[in-house]
GUPAZA-75333 format. One record per residue (C-alpha): z, y, x. Coordinates in steps of 0.1 Angstrom, whole numbers, padded with zeros to 4 digits, always signed. Layout:
ZYX/...
REM end
This chain:
+0000+0000+0000/+0011+0025+0027/-0016+0018+0052/-0014+0032+0087/-0040+0055+0101/-0056+0085+0085/-0034+0107+0065/-0051+0113+0031/-0052+0149+0022/-0065+0155-0013/-0058+0188-0030/-0078+0197-0061/-0061+0230-0070/-0035+0255-0059/-0001+0240-0066/+0034+0252-0063/+0050+0223-0046/+0073+0202-0067/+0095+0198-0037/+0110+0232-0045/+0126+0218-0075/+0140+0191-0054/+0152+0215-0027/+0168+0236-0053/+0191+0208-0062/+0206+0207-0027/+0191+0175-0013/+0187+0166+0023/+0180+0134+0042/+0189+0118+0075/+0174+0084+0084/+0193+0054+0095/+0170+0031+0115/+0177-0006+0121/+0165-0004+0157/+0166+0028+0179/+0131+0043+0182/+0115+0022+0155/+0106+0038+0122/+0110+0020+0089/+0072+0018+0085/+0068+0001+0118/+0091-0029+0111/+0069-0060+0112/+0094-0087+0122/+0105-0108+0092/+0142-0112+0085/+0157-0146+0088/+0157-0165+0056/+0195-0169+0056/+0198-0131+0060/+0176-0125+0030/+0195-0151+0009/+0229-0137+0018/+0217-0101+0012/+0201-0110-0021/+0232-0129-0032/+0255-0101-0022/+0234-0076-0041/+0233-0097-0072/+0270-0103-0071/+0278-0066-0066/+0254-0056-0093/+0270-0081-0118/+0305-0069-0108/+0296-0033-0113/+0280-0040-0147/+0310-0059-0159/+0333-0031-0148/+0312-0005-0165/+0310-0027-0197/+0347-0033-0197/+0354+0005-0196/+0330+0010-0224/+0346-0019-0244/+0380-0001-0241/+0366+0031-0255/+0347+0013-0283/+0378-0007-0293/+0398+0025-0294/+0372+0039-0318/+0373+0006-0338/+0410+0008-0342/+0408+0045-0353/+0382+0035-0380/+0402+0004-0391/+0435+0023-0393/+0419+0050-0414/+0405+0024-0438/+0437+0004-0438/+0460+0034-0446/+0436+0046-0474/+0438+0012-0491/+0473+0021-0502/+0456+0040-0530/+0440+0008-0541/+0474-0010-0540/+0490+0017-0562/+0461+0014-0587/+0464-0023-0589/+0501-0024-0593/+0508+0007-0613/+0478+0009-0636/+0464-0026-0638/+0499-0040-0638/+0492-0068-0614/+0504-0077-0579/+0536-0068-0561/+0539-0032-0548/+0567-0040-0525/+0548-0069-0509/+0517-0047-0506/+0535-0018-0490/+0553-0042-0466/+0519-0056-0455/+0505-0021-0451/+0535-0011-0430/+0532-0041-0407/+0495-0036-0402/+0499+0001-0396/+0526-0003-0370/+0507-0030-0352/+0475-0009-0352/+0492+0022-0340/+0509+0003-0312/+0476-0011-0300/+0459+0023-0303/+0487+0038-0282/+0482+0012-0255/+0445+0018-0253/+0451+0055-0248/+0478+0050-0221/+0469+0045-0185/+0462+0023-0167/+0431+0009-0184/+0441-0026-0199/+0427-0056-0182/+0401-0079-0198/+0428-0103-0209/+0450-0076-0224/+0420-0061-0242/+0411-0095-0257/+0447-0101-0267/+0450-0067-0284/+0416-0071-0302/+0423-0106-0316/+0459-0099-0324/+0453-0067-0344/+0422-0078-0363/+0434-0113-0370/+0468-0100-0382/+0451-0075-0405/+0429-0103-0419/+0459-0124-0425/+0477-0096-0442/+0447-0091-0464/+0446-0128-0472/+0483-0127-0482/+0478-0097-0505/+0448-0114-0521/+0468-0145-0528/+0496-0124-0543/+0469-0108-0566/+0452-0135-0586/+0452-0161-0558/+0418-0174-0547/+0402-0155-0576/+0414-0122-0561/+0389-0094-0554/+0411-0085-0525/+0395-0113-0505/+0366-0089-0499/+0389-0069-0477/+0383-0096-0450/+0347-0085-0449/+0357-0049-0446/+0380-0058-0416/+0351-0076-0399/+0327-0047-0405/+0352-0022-0392/+0354-0043-0360/+0316-0047-0358/+0310-0009-0358/+0322-0008-0322/+0313-0042-0308/+0286-0048-0282/+0292-0083-0270/+0272-0114-0260/+0271-0139-0289/+0297-0163-0274/+0322-0134-0272/+0312-0121-0306/+0316-0155-0322/+0352-0155-0311/+0360-0118-0318/+0346-0121-0353/+0353-0158-0359/+0391-0158-0354/+0397-0130-0380/+0372-0146-0404/+0391-0179-0402/+0423-0162-0412/+0414-0162-0449/+0405-0199-0454/+0434-0210-0432/+0458-0188-0451/+0446-0203-0484/+0449-0238-0470/+0484-0233-0457/+0495-0215-0489/+0482-0245-0510/+0507-0267-0491/+0536-0247-0504/+0524-0228-0535/+0515-0250-0565/+0496-0221-0581/+0472-0219-0552/+0469-0257-0551/+0461-0258-0588/+0434-0231-0583/+0418-0252-0556/+0414-0280-0581/+0398-0257-0607/+0360-0257-0604/+0356-0221-0615/+0382-0208-0591/+0367-0229-0563/+0333-0214-0571/+0348-0179-0564/+0366-0192-0533/+0335-0207-0518/+0315-0176-0526/+0340-0155-0507/+0340-0179-0478/+0302-0179-0477/+0301-0141-0476/+0327-0140-0449/+0307-0166-0429/+0275-0147-0434/+0292-0114-0423/+0305-0132-0392/+0270-0145-0383/+0253-0111-0388/+0279-0092-0368/+0278-0118-0340/+0240-0115-0338/+0240-0077-0342/+0266-0073-0315/+0246-0096-0292/+0214-0076-0298/+0232-0043-0291/+0248-0057-0260/+0215-0070-0247/+0198-0036-0253/+0227-0019-0234/+0223-0044-0205/+0186-0037-0203/+0193+0000-0203/+0218-0005-0175/+0193-0025-0155/+0167+0001-0161/+0189+0026-0143/+0185+0006-0111/+0157+0010-0085/+0158-0018-0060/+0193-0020-0046/+0201+0016-0058/+0220+0024-0090/+0209+0057-0104/+0238+0080-0113/+0222+0113-0123/+0190+0132-0120/+0191+0160-0094/+0156+0174-0097/+0122+0168-0112/+0088+0180-0102/+0052+0174-0110/+0050+0143-0089/+0085+0130-0084/+0121+0127-0096/+0151+0129-0073/+0183+0111-0083/+0218+0109-0070/+0221+0072-0065/+0245+0046-0050/+0233+0021-0025/+0249-0012-0036/+0243-0028-0002/+0255-0001+0022/+0280+0012-0003/+0271+0049+0001/+0258+0078-0020/+0221+0086-0014/+0194+0108-0028/+0165+0087-0041/+0131+0101-0046/+0108+0082-0069/+0072+0085-0081/+0052+0062-0104/+0023+0046-0086/-0011+0053-0100/-0039+0041-0077/-0060+0070-0064/-0037+0097-0078/-0028+0128-0057/+0009+0122-0064/+0006+0087-0048/-0012+0101-0018/+0014+0128-0014/+0042+0103-0016/+0026+0080+0010/+0019+0110+0032/+0054+0123+0030/+0069+0089+0039/+0045+0084+0068/+0053+0119+0081/+0090+0115+0079/+0089+0081+0095/+0074+0097+0126/+0101+0124+0129/+0135+0119+0145/+0149+0154+0150/+0183+0160+0135/+0171+0191+0116/+0143+0171+0099/+0147+0150+0068/+0147+0114+0077/+0142+0083+0056/+0170+0058+0050/+0149+0032+0032/+0117+0030+0012/+0099+0005-0010/+0083-0002-0044/+0095-0020-0075/+0075-0047-0093/+0064-0022-0120/+0048+0001-0094/+0076+0027-0089/+0076+0040-0053/+0108+0053-0038/+0125+0063-0007/+0162+0069+0000/+0177+0099+0017/+0212+0109+0027/+0229+0130+0000/+0243+0162+0015/+0263+0191+0003/+0253+0227+0007/+0226+0251-0005/+0191+0261+0003/+0181+0293+0021/+0168+0309-0010/+0201+0305-0028/+0222+0317+0002/+0201+0348+0008/+0200+0357-0029/+0237+0352-0032/+0245+0374-0002/+0217+0399-0008/+0202+0392+0026/+0217+0376+0057/+0227+0391+0091/+0200+0389+0117/+0220+0368+0141/+0226+0342+0114/+0189+0342+0105/+0180+0337+0142/+0202+0306+0144/+0188+0292+0112/+0152+0299+0124/+0159+0282+0158/+0169+0250+0140/+0139+0252+0117/+0116+0257+0147/+0131+0227+0166/+0124+0205+0136/+0090+0220+0130/+0081+0218+0167/+0086+0181+0167/+0063+0178+0137/+0037+0200+0154/+0039+0181+0186/+0031+0149+0166/+0001+0167+0150/+0018+0172+0116/+0015+0206+0098/+0041+0211+0071/+0021+0235+0049/+0050+0245+0027/+0076+0263+0047/+0097+0284+0023/+0134+0292+0017/+0137+0264-0009/+0126+0238+0017/+0152+0249+0043/+0185+0233+0033/+0218+0244+0049/+0241+0214+0049/+0278+0208+0056/+0275+0178+0079/+0300+0162+0103/+0323+0191+0103/+0295+0216+0111/+0284+0243+0087/+0248+0254+0080/+0232+0224+0097/+0195+0230+0088/+0175+0203+0072/+0138+0209+0068/+0127+0194+0034/+0096+0182+0017/+0068+0170+0038/+0049+0160+0006/+0018+0181+0014/+0021+0178+0052/-0012+0173+0069/-0019+0155+0101/-0042+0174+0125/-0055+0144+0145/-0093+0139+0146/-0090+0108+0124/-0073+0127+0096/-0093+0159+0097/-0123+0139+0085/-0105+0130+0054/-0094+0165+0045/-0112+0182+0016/-0121+0217+0026/-0124+0246+0002/-0091+0240-0014/-0057+0255-0008/-0022+0240-0012/+0013+0253-0009/+0035+0280-0025/+0015+0312-0031/+0044+0336-0022/+0045+0322+0013/+0009+0311+0019/-0010+0321+0050/-0042+0342+0045/-0065+0316+0060/-0051+0289+0037/-0058+0312+0007/-0094+0314+0019/-0096+0276+0018/-0096+0270+0055/-0076+0242+0071/-0040+0249+0078/-0027+0246+0114/+0004+0254+0134/-0001+0291+0130/-0002+0288+0092/+0033+0273+0093/+0044+0302+0114/+0031+0327+0089/+0050+0309+0061/+0081+0309+0084/+0077+0346+0090/+0076+0353+0052/+0106+0331+0049/+0125+0351+0075/+0115+0382+0057/+0131+0368+0026/+0162+0356+0044/+0169+0391+0059/+0162+0411+0027/+0165+0387-0002/+0131+0400-0013/+0097+0384-0012/+0072+0400+0011/+0049+0405-0018/+0059+0406-0055/+0033+0402-0082/+0032+0381-0113/-0005+0378-0111/-0015+0351-0086/-0048+0366-0077/-0031+0399-0069/-0005+0381-0049/-0032+0364-0029/-0049+0397-0023/-0017+0411-0010/-0014+0383+0016/-0050+0389+0026/-0051+0427+0030/-0017+0444+0024/+0013+0448+0047/+0047+0441+0033/+0072+0469+0030/+0090+0475+0063/+0120+0453+0067/+0142+0481+0078/+0137+0499+0045/+0145+0469+0023/+0173+0452+0042/+0209+0460+0034/+0220+0452+0069/+0208+0465+0103/+0180+0445+0119/+0172+0446+0156/+0138+0459+0167/+0131+0426+0183/+0136+0408+0150/+0113+0432+0132/+0086+0425+0158/+0090+0388+0154/+0086+0388+0117/+0056+0412+0119/+0038+0390+0144/+0045+0359+0125/+0029+0375+0094/-0002+0389+0112/-0033+0385+0090/-0053+0371+0119/-0040+0337+0131/-0051+0346+0166/-0025+0375+0166/+0004+0352+0157/+0025+0330+0180/+0005+0300+0190/+0033+0275+0189/+0069+0270+0178/+0078+0271+0215/+0064+0306+0218/+0083+0318+0188/+0115+0302+0201/+0111+0321+0233/+0106+0354+0213/+0138+0347+0193/+0158+0341+0225/+0145+0373+0239/+0160+0394+0211/+0190+0414+0224/+0216+0388+0230/+0244+0413+0229/+0233+0426+0195/+0230+0391+0181/+0264+0380+0194/+0281+0410+0179/+0266+0405+0145/+0264+0368+0143/+0290+0342+0131/+0305+0318+0157/+0280+0292+0168/+0289+0255+0175/+0284+0243+0210/+0264+0214+0198/+0227+0218+0194/+0228+0253+0179/+0245+0242+0146/+0264+0270+0129/+0300+0266+0119/+0298+0295+0094/+0294+0292+0057/
REM end
């Protein structure tokens, strides 16, 4: 599927990259490779069969365990709701008892109220236990469930026998009890058969035991008319039991399918972080490595630009190892054609959010951020990869390993290789990227190169310093024309903080209309940034970590 060789570059229109939506969610990635120096896409040696078996078994067992745990917690909540519904119906049935005893003149009010009191106290006690931490165990939950509903069914059976015996309409109360339990039951049929079966058996068993001690009930069992009523009630109870058991199983099965659908490979999807035109990004849990990751997915459609972009991004990331570059933890495809790769889930914010929140950043801080971006970008350029979508949303500032503002360069989804093999596959005459940061030559439909990335970086630095776009226009054509022929407002007039002259010159040269007038490489730009007045930067910048230029500021 992801063949090596030429990077496919296919762009049919000007697009605003979906990666911005992903970057806005605060996502970054750092790869974990199985062998130093070997990218995930270069692994060719097969795993030992025993390793595969053990890994698959471990994954299956862990998945089943987590599903059972999730299902148990849901069962506790559902049983709590079932108790609330049942208690409400049970207490309201006092009105029926009063009608039967006081108006119809039948039954025993004292007995009825005694049964009501026992059932209410038992139900309230069970409801209190379900609301009290810690969460009850599976055995405790089963004991509460069967005890409460079986007791209520038995109390209903006793009341029905006290009111006309086996001819009593009160026997229908058993069906009400079962339905009340069924409103909150999602269980496989074996469990459902027990959960509904035991309370359902309470009525015929109570009648049978009563017949051994009550001649009136025994006489009714010998009466064909009364027996007809009794068997009708038993049949209806049995039918209710069967329907609720099957219905609970179907509901449980649908829930299980829904839970399984929220897994991609060995990853459990927890919540959606972002969504774009080609991909979704999820906060996920790696069931094998036991860690939180960001998972990027795209549905495979042969020949689609989304698929090409996804493959291109994974190939590009697999070649890059700089700590300031996003790196792949894992990648793969599901049986139904869903492509995915896993990234480290980091905490922080992107440069757009930071600059907007602080209304522009100090120049020294911007220099250190730019240095980290250039180191990551330099590695990509040295490997012949042009990013083509440098912008504040794709520069993520993470809190990582005790360091603050560790830069992660995001979204290589439209990256283009510049090797001779790949250039032949690039469609000319089309432009791709984000219009607000797009280089003039790219707008004209010419191939992007290293200097195009540096133009976009210059526009990004302009935004970081001022919290303003270089050119602002709702009309895309007018925005393109501005990039082609206009100069942005002078930084010194739009920045709320002082900017050294050297920084102004750097941004201006990066954004030169003619690519020949820009810096020719990231190394040249790095030298220019280092040449900015060190004393000025030091006096205006936050403290810098001694390791690799990472900032310890917020």
